[in-house]
Structures are given as C-alpha cells and as structure tokens.
FINU-866123 format. One line per 8 residues: their letters; for each residue x, y, z of N, C-alpha, C. Coordinates in Angstrom, 1 decimal, padded with zeros to 4 digits. Atoms other than C-alpha are relative to their C-alpha. Last residue first. Layout:
<nodes>
a) X/Y/Z/X/Y/Z/X/Y/Z ~ ... .
</nodes>
This chain:
<nodes>
kkaysivm) 000.3/001.3/-000.4/-038.6/050.1/-023.4/-001.2/-001.1/-000.6 ~ 001.5/000.0/000.1/-036.8/052.6/-024.9/-000.4/-001.7/000.2 ~ -000.1/000.4/000.5/-033.2/053.2/-023.9/-001.0/-000.5/-000.2 ~ 000.5/001.0/-000.3/-032.7/056.3/-022.0/-000.4/-001.2/-001.1 ~ 001.6/-000.6/000.0/-030.2/058.8/-023.8/-000.4/-001.6/000.4 ~ 000.5/001.3/-001.1/-026.3/058.8/-024.4/-001.7/000.6/000.2 ~ 001.6/-000.5/000.3/-024.4/060.7/-027.4/-001.0/-000.9/000.6 ~ 001.2/000.8/-000.1/-020.8/059.8/-027.2/-001.4/000.2/000.4 .
hhdptikf) 000.3/-000.6/-001.5/-018.5/062.4/-028.4/-001.1/-000.9/000.0 ~ 001.0/000.3/000.2/-016.2/060.9/-031.9/-000.2/-000.1/001.8 ~ 001.2/-000.1/000.7/-013.6/062.6/-033.4/-001.3/-000.6/000.2 ~ -000.1/-002.1/000.1/-010.6/063.3/-030.2/-001.0/-000.2/-001.4 ~ -000.9/000.2/000.6/-012.0/059.2/-028.9/000.0/001.5/-001.0 ~ -000.2/001.1/-001.0/-014.6/058.4/-026.0/001.7/-000.3/-001.3 ~ -000.4/000.3/001.3/-015.3/062.1/-026.6/000.9/-001.4/000.2 ~ -001.9/000.7/-000.6/-017.6/062.0/-023.3/000.6/000.1/-001.8 .
lqlgsmav) -000.5/-000.8/001.1/-020.9/063.9/-025.1/001.7/-000.2/000.7 ~ 000.6/-000.4/001.3/-022.7/062.4/-022.0/000.8/001.0/-000.7 ~ -000.8/000.1/001.8/-020.4/060.9/-020.0/-000.3/000.2/-000.5 ~ -001.9/000.0/000.0/-020.9/062.1/-015.9/000.0/-000.2/-001.8 ~ -000.5/-001.9/-000.3/-025.0/063.4/-016.6/002.1/-000.3/000.3 ~ 000.1/-000.8/000.4/-025.4/059.6/-017.6/000.3/001.2/-000.5 ~ -001.1/000.7/001.0/-023.5/057.7/-015.4/-000.5/001.3/-001.3 ~ -001.6/-000.7/-000.4/-025.6/059.6/-012.5/000.8/-000.5/-001.1 .
saqvendf) -000.2/-001.7/000.0/-028.9/059.1/-014.5/001.4/000.5/000.3 ~ 000.4/000.1/001.4/-028.6/055.2/-014.6/000.4/001.4/-000.3 ~ -001.4/000.2/000.5/-027.8/055.4/-011.2/000.3/000.2/-001.5 ~ -000.6/-001.1/-001.0/-031.4/056.8/-010.8/001.7/000.0/-000.3 ~ -000.1/-000.9/000.9/-032.6/054.4/-013.0/000.7/001.0/000.1 ~ 001.1/-000.5/000.0/-031.9/051.0/-011.3/-000.2/001.6/-000.5 ~ 000.8/000.5/-001.0/-029.5/048.4/-011.2/-001.4/001.0/-000.2 ~ -000.8/-000.1/-000.8/-027.3/049.7/-014.8/-001.2/-000.6/001.1 .
evfalgkk) 001.6/000.5/-001.0/-027.7/048.1/-017.7/000.7/000.8/001.2 ~ -000.7/000.5/-001.2/-025.6/049.7/-020.5/-001.0/000.2/000.9 ~ 000.5/-000.2/-000.9/-026.5/049.5/-024.7/000.8/-000.3/001.5 ~ 000.2/000.9/-001.0/-024.6/049.9/-027.4/-000.7/000.2/001.1 ~ 000.9/000.1/-001.4/-024.2/051.5/-030.8/000.1/-000.9/001.0 ~ 000.0/-000.7/-000.7/-021.7/052.2/-033.2/-001.0/000.5/001.1 ~ -001.1/-000.6/-000.7/-022.0/049.9/-035.4/-000.3/001.3/000.6 ~ 000.8/-001.2/000.1/-025.3/047.7/-035.9/001.5/000.9/000.8 .
gpvlrtek) 000.1/-000.8/001.5/-024.7/044.2/-036.8/000.2/001.6/-000.2 ~ -000.8/000.6/000.9/-024.9/043.2/-033.1/-000.6/000.8/-001.2 ~ 000.7/000.6/000.6/-025.4/045.8/-030.7/000.5/-000.9/-001.4 ~ -000.2/-000.9/001.1/-022.7/046.5/-028.2/-001.2/-000.6/-000.5 ~ 000.2/001.1/001.2/-023.6/045.0/-025.0/-000.1/001.0/-001.4 ~ 000.0/-000.7/000.8/-022.4/046.4/-021.4/-000.1/-000.6/-001.1 ~ -000.4/001.0/000.8/-023.3/044.9/-017.6/-000.2/001.5/-001.7 ~ 000.4/001.4/000.4/-024.2/045.9/-014.4/000.5/-001.1/-001.4 .
ygpfqrfl) 000.0/000.5/001.6/-023.3/049.3/-013.3/000.0/-001.9/-000.1 ~ 001.1/000.4/000.4/-024.9/050.2/-010.0/000.2/-000.9/-001.2 ~ 000.8/001.3/-001.6/-022.5/052.5/-008.4/-001.2/000.1/-000.7 ~ 002.0/-000.7/-000.2/-020.8/054.7/-011.9/-000.5/-001.2/001.1 ~ 000.1/-000.7/-001.1/-017.1/053.3/-012.0/-000.9/000.9/000.0 ~ -000.7/001.1/-001.3/-017.9/050.4/-014.2/000.1/001.4/000.8 ~ 001.4/000.2/-000.8/-019.2/052.9/-017.1/000.1/-001.1/001.4 ~ 000.2/-001.3/-000.3/-015.7/054.0/-018.6/-001.5/-000.2/001.2 .
mqlmletc) -000.8/-000.7/-001.1/-014.0/050.8/-018.2/-000.5/001.2/000.3 ~ -000.2/000.6/-001.8/-016.8/048.8/-019.2/000.6/000.7/000.8 ~ 001.3/-001.4/-001.0/-017.2/051.5/-022.5/000.0/-000.9/001.7 ~ -000.2/-001.1/000.6/-013.5/050.1/-023.7/-001.1/000.6/000.8 ~ -000.6/000.3/-001.3/-014.3/046.1/-022.5/000.4/001.7/000.2 ~ 000.4/000.5/-001.1/-017.1/046.0/-025.1/000.6/000.6/001.5 ~ 000.5/001.4/-000.5/-015.2/047.4/-027.9/-000.4/000.1/001.3 ~ 000.5/000.0/-001.1/-015.0/050.9/-030.1/000.0/-001.7/000.9 .
eeplnqif) -000.5/000.6/-000.1/-013.0/050.5/-033.3/-000.4/-000.3/001.9 ~ -000.4/001.3/000.2/-015.5/051.7/-035.0/000.6/-001.5/001.0 ~ -001.3/000.0/001.6/-016.2/054.7/-033.4/-000.1/-001.4/000.3 ~ -001.5/000.8/-000.3/-019.3/055.3/-031.0/000.9/-000.1/-000.9 ~ -001.4/-000.5/000.7/-022.1/057.5/-032.1/001.5/-000.6/000.6 ~ -000.2/000.1/001.9/-024.8/056.1/-030.1/001.5/001.2/-000.1 ~ -000.9/-001.1/000.5/-025.6/055.0/-026.5/000.5/-000.4/-001.1 ~ -000.3/000.3/001.2/-028.6/053.6/-024.8/001.0/001.1/-000.6 .
linnppnv) -000.4/-001.0/001.2/-028.4/053.5/-021.4/-000.4/-000.3/-001.4 ~ -000.5/000.2/001.0/-031.0/050.7/-019.2/000.4/001.6/-001.1 ~ -001.4/000.4/-000.9/-032.1/051.8/-015.6/000.9/-000.6/-001.2 ~ 000.3/001.3/-000.5/-035.3/053.7/-016.7/001.6/-000.3/-000.1 ~ -001.2/000.5/-000.4/-036.1/057.3/-017.7/-000.2/-001.4/000.6 ~ 000.2/000.3/-001.1/-038.9/057.7/-020.3/001.1/-000.3/000.9 ~ 000.6/001.3/-000.3/-037.8/057.9/-023.9/-000.3/000.2/001.4 ~ 000.5/-000.3/-001.7/-036.4/061.1/-025.3/-001.0/-000.9/-000.3 .
ppqlkptp) 001.4/000.3/-000.6/-034.3/060.0/-028.6/-000.2/000.3/001.5 ~ 000.2/000.6/-000.8/-030.3/061.5/-028.1/-001.8/000.0/-000.5 ~ 000.9/-000.1/-001.1/-029.6/064.0/-031.3/-001.1/-001.5/001.0 ~ 001.1/001.1/-000.5/-027.0/063.2/-033.8/-000.8/000.2/001.2 ~ 001.0/-000.2/000.6/-025.4/066.7/-035.1/-001.4/-001.2/000.6 ~ 000.1/000.6/000.6/-022.8/066.2/-031.8/-001.5/000.4/-001.4 ~ 000.9/000.8/-000.6/-022.1/069.3/-029.8/-000.2/-001.1/-001.3 ~ 001.5/-000.2/000.9/-018.8/070.6/-030.5/-001.1/-001.3/000.5 .
gpvntgsa) 000.2/000.7/000.4/-015.8/070.0/-027.3/-001.4/000.1/-001.0 ~ -000.1/-001.1/000.8/-016.1/070.2/-024.0/000.0/-000.6/-001.4 ~ -001.3/000.3/000.8/-017.4/068.0/-021.6/-000.1/000.8/-001.1 ~ -001.6/-000.9/000.3/-019.2/069.7/-018.9/001.1/-000.8/-000.7 ~ -001.1/000.5/000.2/-023.0/068.6/-020.0/001.5/000.9/000.5 ~ -000.9/000.5/-001.7/-026.0/070.2/-018.1/001.3/-000.9/-000.2 ~ -000.1/000.9/-000.4/-028.2/070.5/-021.3/000.5/-000.9/001.2 ~ 001.8/000.1/-000.4/-028.5/073.7/-021.6/-000.2/-001.3/000.6 .
agseemss) -000.6/-000.5/-001.2/-023.8/073.7/-021.8/-002.2/-000.4/000.6 ~ 001.5/000.6/000.1/-024.8/072.1/-025.2/000.2/000.0/001.8 ~ 000.2/000.9/000.1/-020.9/071.7/-025.9/-001.6/-000.2/000.4 ~ 000.0/001.3/001.1/-020.6/074.2/-028.1/-000.2/-001.4/000.2 ~ 001.2/000.0/000.7/-022.2/076.9/-025.4/000.2/-000.9/-001.3 ~ 001.1/000.6/-000.7/-020.0/075.8/-022.8/-000.9/-000.2/-000.7 ~ 000.1/001.4/-000.2/-017.1/076.0/-024.7/-001.0/-000.8/-000.1 ~ 000.8/000.4/001.3/-017.9/079.7/-025.7/000.4/-001.4/000.0 .
pelpkake) 001.6/-000.3/000.4/-018.0/080.4/-022.0/-000.5/-000.9/-001.3 ~ 000.4/-001.0/000.5/-014.5/078.3/-021.2/-001.4/000.6/000.0 ~ 000.5/-000.5/001.2/-014.5/075.6/-019.4/-000.6/001.2/-000.3 ~ 001.2/-000.7/000.5/-012.6/074.3/-017.1/-000.6/000.1/-000.8 ~ 000.0/-001.5/000.8/-010.5/071.2/-017.5/-001.0/000.7/000.2 ~ -000.9/-001.1/-000.9/-010.6/068.4/-014.9/000.4/001.0/-000.7 ~ 001.2/-000.1/-000.9/-013.6/065.8/-016.5/001.1/001.9/000.7 ~ 001.0/-000.6/000.2/-012.1/066.1/-019.5/-000.4/000.8/001.1 .
reqrkaaq) -001.0/-001.6/000.9/-008.1/064.9/-018.3/-001.4/000.7/-000.2 ~ -000.4/-000.9/-001.6/-010.4/061.9/-015.9/000.9/001.8/-000.6 ~ 001.4/-000.3/-000.6/-012.4/061.2/-019.5/000.3/001.0/001.1 ~ 000.9/-000.9/000.9/-009.2/061.0/-021.5/-001.1/000.6/000.8 ~ -000.6/-001.3/-000.6/-007.8/058.7/-018.8/-000.2/000.9/-000.7 ~ 000.2/-000.6/-001.2/-010.5/056.1/-019.3/001.1/001.7/000.7 ~ 001.3/-001.0/000.1/-010.2/056.4/-022.8/-000.7/000.3/001.2 ~ -000.3/-001.6/000.3/-006.6/055.7/-022.4/-000.8/000.8/-000.1 .
eaeaeqkr) -000.1/-001.4/-001.1/-007.6/053.1/-020.2/000.4/000.8/-000.2 ~ 000.4/-000.5/-001.3/-009.5/051.1/-022.5/000.1/001.1/001.2 ~ 001.0/-000.7/000.2/-007.3/051.2/-025.3/-001.1/000.4/001.1 ~ -000.2/-001.6/000.2/-004.9/049.9/-023.4/-000.6/000.7/-000.5 ~ -000.6/-000.4/-001.4/-007.2/046.9/-022.6/001.0/001.4/000.4 ~ 001.1/-000.3/-000.9/-008.0/046.5/-026.1/000.0/000.7/001.6 ~ 000.6/-001.1/000.7/-004.5/045.7/-027.0/-001.1/001.0/000.5 ~ -001.0/-001.5/-000.7/-003.5/043.8/-024.2/-000.5/001.3/-001.0 .
kkeqqkkr) 000.8/-000.5/-001.3/-006.8/041.6/-025.7/000.4/001.2/000.3 ~ 000.9/-000.6/000.6/-005.7/041.9/-029.3/-000.2/000.6/001.3 ~ -000.3/-002.0/000.3/-002.1/040.8/-028.4/-001.5/000.6/000.0 ~ -000.9/-000.7/-001.2/-003.7/037.7/-026.1/000.3/001.3/-000.6 ~ 001.4/-000.5/-000.9/-006.3/036.7/-029.4/001.0/001.1/001.4 ~ 001.0/-001.0/000.3/-003.4/036.9/-031.1/-001.1/000.3/000.2 ~ -001.1/-001.2/-000.4/-001.3/034.4/-029.0/-000.3/001.1/-000.5 ~ -000.5/-000.1/-001.6/-004.0/031.7/-028.8/000.5/001.4/000.1 .
kekpvytg) 000.7/-000.6/000.0/-004.2/031.9/-032.9/-000.4/000.9/001.6 ~ -000.2/-001.4/001.0/-000.6/031.1/-033.1/-001.7/000.5/000.2 ~ -001.1/-000.7/-000.9/-001.3/028.3/-030.0/-000.1/001.3/-000.8 ~ -001.4/-000.1/000.7/-004.3/026.6/-031.8/000.6/001.1/000.4 ~ -000.4/-000.6/001.2/-007.6/027.2/-030.0/001.1/000.0/-000.3 ~ -001.2/000.3/000.8/-009.4/024.4/-028.3/000.3/001.6/-000.8 ~ -000.3/-001.3/-000.9/-012.7/025.1/-026.2/001.2/000.2/-000.8 ~ 000.6/-001.4/001.0/-014.9/022.6/-027.7/000.8/001.2/000.0 .
dmravids) 000.8/-000.9/-000.2/-015.0/020.6/-024.4/-000.2/000.9/-001.3 ~ 000.9/000.8/-000.6/-012.9/017.8/-025.5/-001.0/000.4/000.1 ~ 000.1/000.9/000.8/-010.2/019.6/-027.6/-001.2/-000.9/000.1 ~ 000.2/-001.2/000.6/-009.7/022.0/-024.4/-000.3/-000.9/-001.5 ~ 001.3/-000.1/-000.5/-008.9/018.7/-022.8/-000.7/001.3/-000.8 ~ 000.9/001.2/000.1/-006.6/017.6/-024.9/-001.4/000.4/000.4 ~ 000.6/000.0/001.5/-004.9/021.1/-025.3/-000.7/-001.0/000.0 ~ -000.5/000.8/000.5/-004.7/021.4/-021.1/-000.7/-000.2/-001.6 .
ktrgyair) 000.8/001.0/000.2/-006.5/024.3/-019.4/001.0/-000.8/-001.5 ~ 000.5/000.0/000.9/-004.1/027.1/-018.0/-000.5/-001.4/-000.5 ~ 000.3/-001.8/000.2/-003.0/028.1/-014.8/-000.8/-000.3/-001.8 ~ -000.6/-001.0/001.2/-002.9/024.2/-014.0/-000.7/001.3/-000.1 ~ 001.0/000.2/001.2/-004.6/023.3/-010.4/001.1/000.4/-001.2 ~ 001.4/-001.1/000.1/-001.8/022.8/-008.0/-000.5/-000.1/-001.1 ~ 001.5/000.0/001.4/001.0/020.1/-007.1/-000.8/000.9/000.2 ~ 001.1/-001.1/-000.6/004.3/020.7/-004.9/-000.7/-000.4/-001.4 .
mpkdyfkf) 000.5/-000.2/001.0/006.2/016.9/-005.1/-000.9/001.5/000.4 ~ 001.4/-000.4/-000.5/008.7/016.0/-002.4/-000.6/001.0/-001.0 ~ 000.7/-001.6/000.1/011.8/014.5/-004.1/-001.4/000.6/000.4 ~ -001.1/-000.3/-001.2/013.2/011.0/-003.5/-000.2/001.8/-000.1 ~ -001.3/000.1/000.3/012.3/009.6/-007.0/001.0/001.5/000.7 ~ 000.1/000.0/001.5/008.3/011.4/-006.0/001.6/-000.5/000.0 ~ -001.1/-000.1/001.2/008.1/012.1/-002.5/000.2/-001.1/-000.7 ~ -000.7/001.2/-000.1/004.8/012.9/-001.4/001.4/-000.6/-000.8 .
gqmqrian) -001.5/000.2/-001.0/004.4/016.8/-000.6/000.3/-001.7/-000.4 ~ -001.0/-001.4/-000.7/001.1/017.0/-001.8/001.2/-000.6/000.9 ~ -001.4/000.1/000.4/-000.3/013.2/-003.3/000.6/001.6/-000.1 ~ -000.9/001.2/-001.0/-003.3/013.1/-001.0/001.2/-000.2/-001.0 ~ -000.3/-000.2/-001.1/-005.0/016.6/-002.1/000.6/-001.2/000.5 ~ -000.5/-000.9/-001.0/-003.7/017.0/-005.5/000.0/-000.2/001.6 ~ -000.9/000.5/000.3/-005.0/013.5/-006.9/001.4/001.0/000.8 ~ -000.7/001.2/-001.2/-008.3/014.3/-005.2/001.4/-000.3/000.3 .
sasvidrf) -000.3/-000.8/-001.4/-008.6/017.7/-006.9/000.6/-001.4/001.1 ~ -000.7/-000.6/-000.3/-008.0/015.9/-010.3/000.2/000.3/001.1 ~ -001.4/001.0/-000.2/-010.1/013.0/-010.0/001.0/000.9/000.4 ~ 000.3/000.9/-001.0/-013.1/015.4/-009.1/001.3/-001.2/000.2 ~ -000.9/-001.3/-001.3/-011.7/017.9/-011.8/-000.3/-000.8/001.3 ~ 000.6/-001.3/-000.1/-012.7/015.5/-014.9/000.7/000.4/001.5 ~ 001.2/000.5/000.8/-010.8/013.0/-017.6/-000.9/000.9/001.0 ~ 000.7/001.1/000.0/-007.3/014.0/-016.1/-001.3/000.4/-000.6 .
aifaqgrm) 001.1/-000.5/000.6/-004.6/016.2/-017.7/-001.0/-001.4/000.6 ~ 001.0/000.4/000.4/-001.2/016.3/-016.3/-001.7/-000.1/000.2 ~ 001.1/-000.8/000.1/001.6/018.7/-016.6/-000.8/-001.3/-000.1 ~ 000.8/000.7/000.3/005.0/018.5/-015.5/-001.5/000.5/000.0 ~ 001.4/000.2/-000.2/008.0/019.7/-014.1/-000.6/-000.6/-000.7 ~ 000.3/000.4/-001.4/011.6/019.3/-012.7/-001.3/000.4/-000.1 ~ -000.1/001.1/-000.8/012.7/021.1/-016.2/-000.5/-000.2/001.3 ~ 000.8/000.4/-000.9/010.5/023.5/-017.7/000.2/-001.3/000.4 .
krtklavv) 000.4/-000.8/-000.8/012.9/026.3/-019.0/-001.3/-000.7/001.5 ~ -000.2/-000.9/-001.2/015.5/024.3/-019.4/-000.7/000.7/000.5 ~ -001.2/-001.2/000.5/014.2/022.0/-022.0/000.0/000.8/001.4 ~ -001.1/-000.2/000.1/013.1/018.5/-020.9/000.6/001.0/-000.2 ~ -001.0/-000.8/000.7/009.5/018.6/-021.2/000.9/000.1/000.9 ~ -001.3/-000.3/-000.5/006.8/016.4/-019.5/001.0/000.4/-000.6 ~ -001.3/-000.6/001.2/003.4/016.1/-020.7/000.9/000.4/001.4 ~ -001.6/-000.6/-000.8/001.0/013.4/-019.4/001.1/000.9/-000.3 .
dlipgfqs) -001.1/000.2/000.6/-002.7/012.7/-021.2/001.3/001.2/001.3 ~ -000.1/-000.5/001.2/-005.8/012.2/-020.6/001.3/000.1/-000.9 ~ -001.1/-000.9/000.4/-005.7/010.3/-017.3/000.1/000.0/-001.5 ~ -000.3/000.3/001.9/-008.9/007.8/-016.2/001.0/001.5/000.0 ~ 000.5/-000.3/001.3/-008.8/008.6/-012.4/000.5/-000.1/-001.2 ~ 001.0/-001.2/-000.6/-007.3/008.9/-008.6/-001.0/000.1/-001.5 ~ 000.8/000.6/-001.4/-005.3/005.4/-009.0/-000.9/001.1/000.4 ~ 000.9/000.4/000.8/-003.8/006.8/-012.5/-001.0/-000.7/001.1 .
flaylskk) 000.6/-001.1/000.1/-001.3/009.5/-010.8/-001.6/-000.7/-000.5 ~ 000.1/-000.7/-001.0/001.3/007.2/-009.9/-001.3/000.5/000.4 ~ 000.2/001.1/-000.8/001.4/005.0/-013.0/-000.5/000.5/001.3 ~ 000.9/000.7/-000.1/001.1/007.8/-014.9/-000.3/-000.9/000.9 ~ 001.0/-000.9/-000.4/003.8/009.8/-013.1/-001.3/-001.0/-000.4 ~ 000.0/000.5/-001.6/006.0/006.7/-013.4/-001.4/001.1/000.5 ~ 000.7/001.2/000.2/005.2/006.6/-017.7/000.1/-000.7/001.9 ~ 001.5/-000.3/000.0/005.9/010.4/-017.6/-000.6/-001.1/000.2 .
leekkvke) 000.5/-001.0/-001.1/009.2/010.2/-015.8/-001.8/000.4/-000.3 ~ 000.1/000.6/-001.3/010.5/007.3/-017.5/-000.5/000.6/000.6 ~ 000.9/000.9/000.1/009.9/009.1/-020.6/-000.3/-001.1/000.9 ~ 001.7/-000.3/000.2/011.3/011.7/-019.8/-000.6/-000.8/-000.1 ~ 000.5/-000.6/001.2/014.5/010.8/-017.8/-001.7/000.0/-000.9 ~ 000.7/000.9/000.6/015.4/011.1/-014.5/-000.7/000.4/-001.0 ~ -001.0/001.7/000.8/017.8/013.0/-013.7/-001.0/-000.5/-000.4 ~ -001.0/000.1/001.6/015.7/016.3/-013.0/000.8/-000.8/-000.7 .
nlnniyit) -001.5/-000.2/000.7/013.8/015.2/-010.1/000.6/000.1/-001.1 ~ -000.4/000.9/000.5/010.6/017.1/-009.8/001.5/-000.4/-000.2 ~ -000.9/000.4/-000.9/009.9/020.4/-007.7/000.5/-001.8/-000.6 ~ -001.8/-000.4/-000.3/007.4/020.9/-009.6/000.1/-000.3/001.1 ~ -001.6/001.0/-000.9/003.8/019.1/-010.4/001.0/000.8/-000.4 ~ -001.1/-000.7/000.1/000.7/021.1/-012.4/000.7/-000.1/001.0 ~ -001.1/-000.5/-001.4/-002.7/019.4/-012.4/001.7/000.9/-000.8 ~ -001.6/000.4/000.5/-005.2/019.4/-015.5/000.9/000.4/001.8 .
qnppidet) -000.6/001.4/000.2/-008.7/019.0/-014.9/001.2/-000.2/000.0 ~ 000.0/000.4/000.9/-009.9/022.4/-012.8/000.4/-001.5/-000.7 ~ -000.1/001.7/000.4/-010.2/024.0/-010.1/-000.2/-000.2/-001.6 ~ 001.0/001.0/-000.5/-009.9/027.5/-010.0/-000.1/-001.2/-000.5 ~ -000.2/000.8/000.8/-006.4/029.7/-009.9/-001.5/-001.0/000.3 ~ 000.2/-000.8/001.4/-006.5/032.4/-007.8/-000.4/-000.9/-001.2 ~ 001.5/-000.8/-000.4/-006.8/030.6/-004.7/-000.2/000.9/-000.5 ~ 001.0/-000.1/002.0/-004.2/028.3/-006.0/-001.1/001.3/000.4 .
kpttmrdr) 001.1/-001.3/-000.4/-001.1/029.1/-003.1/-000.8/-000.4/-001.6 ~ -000.5/-001.4/000.3/001.0/025.9/-002.9/-001.3/001.0/-000.2 ~ 000.7/-000.3/002.1/000.1/023.5/-000.8/000.0/001.6/-000.3 ~ 000.9/-000.9/-000.1/002.6/023.1/002.3/-000.6/000.2/-001.6 ~ -000.1/-001.1/000.0/004.6/019.7/001.8/-001.6/001.4/000.1 ~ 001.0/-001.2/001.1/003.7/016.4/002.7/001.1/001.5/000.6 ~ -000.6/-001.3/000.1/007.0/014.3/004.1/-001.1/000.9/-000.7 ~ -000.6/-000.7/-001.3/005.2/010.9/004.0/000.4/001.5/-000.5 .
icme) -000.4/-001.4/001.1/002.4/009.2/001.5/001.1/000.5/001.3 ~ 000.0/-001.4/-001.1/002.3/005.8/002.2/000.4/001.3/-000.2 ~ -000.2/-000.9/-000.1/001.2/003.2/-001.1/000.1/000.9/001.5 ~ 000.4/-000.9/-000.3/000.5/000.1/000.0/000.5/001.0/000.0 .
</nodes>
C-alpha cells in the first residue's frame, strides 16, 4: 500500500479555479523524460482516467509536469492526497494548472491553436490599453475648466461639462429607466472600452454592443437613478478625438 510521507505546504491556488489539469514541480531532473511520464501515469492513474501526461526536458520546463484528468474530481483528489509525496526522493509540489491542457480543450470544444491564442492575447492587451487611455481622457476632460464659448458648443443647456462641439446626432427622448442607449461610438470601440468607462459608476451591471449595427450599445444599471448619474457624467464624452458619446434612456 502506498504510504504518503513528508508532505509539503500546498502551493497557493486560490487564484486558480479547480480544473482537470494539475501542475507538478520540484520533480527530480535526473530522471529521463519517458521514464518520468510512465511513472507519473502509474502513480496518478489511481485517482481516475488520465488523458495526457506532459513532461518536457527543456531548460525552462525541467522538473515540471502536467497531468490532464478526465474530470475535476480526480484532479482534486490527486492534489489533496499526493501533495508533498516523495517521488524519486523529492517531495512533489502540486497545484491546479493555470491553463487548460490542449487535450481537455479539444474534448470540450474550446481548443484554440497556439498561434491563434497568441493573436487573441495580443488583441486583448491592445483593447485593455485602449480602454485605459479612454478612461484617462475622461479624467482629463473632467478636470479641464470650461470657457464660456466651450460651454455653448458643448450644449451647456443640457447640463453637460464635456468640452467640444455638440454632435449633430440627437438622442431619442424616452422615459427614465435603468438601461442607457449609447450612440456615435467609433468602429474600434469594444465592450471592454465601454466597461472601463461605465463601471466606475455605482450600480453598473453590463455592457452590450448592438450586433450588426456599428456605433451603438446598451449599458445596464441596477436602477434608473444610477443610470441617470452615469448619463450625466459621460454625456458627450469624447471616447476618441472625433467621437462624442450620445447617451439617452433605452426604449422599453
């Protein structure tokens, strides 16, 4: 019977959701790759069906391995029972894998090739940077004092404090409610950019771009009072140098 000794402290995994793949490090680097994979398979298959064992001998990946189980319960039991177990004279450190293994992703239909995944990550970073810049522009616009001429141009009669010419687009007049209708958005505007702008207001729930119609979106709040505060704060905000957001209550 397998005896588990010399357990080590469990690695911090609170920021990694439980999943089917476990990550093991502190493995003996002197063990050959094929022997290591077979030994890991034999040792961990007691916890459930194993889909794949990945152990690379590159300099960056030495002493590390990934094991993909068929289900999360098997992976969780393996982590709990084998944490700190001496494997080739070294206690294993085990945690949930940060990324889903390719074989698991193929099974659940979420697999994305490495090159495409890299492009998606680059696109996400770009969108986050654009959203951050938009939020900074908003802060600068808020801090800028208005000249009388600017107030006229910006439609001071409607109570807005954002400088710049009033766009020709006029917002529809609908009864106050908790959903805002956003118009005059630039083509490159993403949900992430709008989230960065609107989530600073209390009660923010979600943002939805209108499919198939450029420049339009809906932003939902918990109640109409919170929606009104957001409308006042961002009405005619310049999301880009050439685009002022036009905000109104959505038609219900």
